[in-house]
Each structure stands twice: as structure tokens, then as C-alpha cells.
C-alpha positions, 0 to 999 in steps of 0.5 A: 500500499502506497504512503499516499493511500495510507495517509488518506485512510487516516494512517498517515502521521500527524504533524505538530505546529506551534503558535502564540494562539491555537488559531496561529498554530492551525494556520501554520499547519495548514500552510505546511500541509498545503491545504485550506484551514477548513481541510484540517483535522486537528487536536490541541496538545497545549493551550497557550499561556501568557506566563507571569506578567506576560513574560516569564513562563510564556508558552505557545499553543501546540496542535497536531493536525493532518488533512481531513479525509474526504470522499473526493480525496479517498476516491482519487487515492483508491483508484490510483492505488488500484491502478498501481496494484494492477499495473495499469497506467491511468490518469485519475481526475475527481470533480466535486459537485453539490450532490455527487463526486464524479471520479474518472479514469482514462488510459489505454484499452486495457481499461476495458477490463474495469468496464466489463460486459455491459458495464457490470465490472464498472458498477461493481467497482463503483459500488466498492468504491462508495462502500469503502469511502463511507468508512472514511467520511460521513459525507452524504454525497455519492461517488460516481465512477466513469472509466474511459468515457463509458458512461457518456457513450452508454447514455447516448446509446440508451437514448438512441435505443429508447427512441427506436423502441418508442417508435416501435411502440407507437407503430404497433400500438403495443407496449415494448419491454426493454432488457433489465437495467440498473436504476441509473440506466432506466432513468436515462430511458425515462428522461429520454421519453418523458416529453414524448407525445405518444408513449409513456414509460414505466418500470416493472419487475424486481431487482436485478431484473427490473426493466423499462416498459414503453407503453403507447398512450392509447394502447391497442390490443395485444401482448408485450413486444420485447425490444431486441435492440442492443444498446 
């Protein structure tokens, strides 16, 4: 395990700094660690003392500090450690938003192993990343992981599929059931067709076999036609 990963897990050493006040000592720690004051996790070792007549026995404040673990920092360190252990050359970037943290991995074709068929490996890795990150930080934001731009390509593919199957439902006047999808992908289909004038969407079934059904707004008689389009 790399030193950087141990540090973000909270196993890194604390630094000790001094100042005339606790706040001065904390500011010194922030400068030394290269972060803002708000990013510190700190504990006060000694309160300052003015001493006799403000001169004799004067004592500085002493604090110990380290960078507070966050989900964003953990995600970056986790993915870099994963790539190092697997012998992969990747570029990891993390973008923080108000509701989620987007972590990206870019590299060569070998990253396909982290995506898997229909993104199964990617979903599993994202799940593990979020479980591990929750042990480091109590932040409520979820980490969304993308590898080699897969999620954007998949989104576009799902939108095209949704429009094709909506046309089938409109033309045949029969509901069209898509293949089972995870919740995030079902949401893409729902959003793609939410303003469609001639069809509506609904989800049926139980996980992991829950699927989207595209229903004509004035359905005719007949059974469900299963969509065979492959996103």
C-alpha cells in the first residue's frame, strides 16, 4: 500500500505546529500541509499561556493536525492505488459537485477490464468504492465512477435505443419491454421519453431484473413486444 493511500485512510503521521494562539498554530499547520484551514483535522496538545506578567513562563499553543479525509480525496487515492496494484497506467481526475462526486479514469484499451460486459465490472467497482469511502467520511454525496468515457457513450446509446423502441411502440400500438437495466440506466430511458407525445414509460419487475416498459398512450390490443435493440 502506498504512503499516499495510507495517509488518506487516516494512517498517515500527524504534524505538530506551534503558535502564540491555537488559531496561529492551525494556520501554520495548514500552510505546511498545503491545504485550507477548513480541510484540517486537528487536536490541541497544549493551550497557550501568557506566563507571569506576560513574560516569564510564556508558552505557545501546540496542535497536531493532518488533512481531513474526504470522499473526493479517498476516491482519487483508491483509484490510483487500484491502478498501481493492477499495473495499469491511468489518469485519475475527481470533480466535486453539490450532490455527487464524479471520478474518472482515463488510459489505454486495457481499461476495458474495469468496465466489463454492459458495464457490470464498472458498476461493481463503483459500489465497492462507495462502500469503502463511507468508512472514511460521513459525507452524504455519492461517488459516480466513469472509466474511459463509458457512461457518456452508454447514455447516448440508451437514448437512441429509447427512441427506436418508442417508435416501435407507437407503430405497433403495443407496449415494448426493454432488457433489465440498473436504476441509473432506467432513469436515462425515462428522461429520454418523458416528453414524448405518444408513449409513456414505466418500470416493472424486481431487481436485478427490473426493466423499463414503453407504453403507447392509447394502447391497442395485444401482448407485450420485447425490444431486441442492443444499446
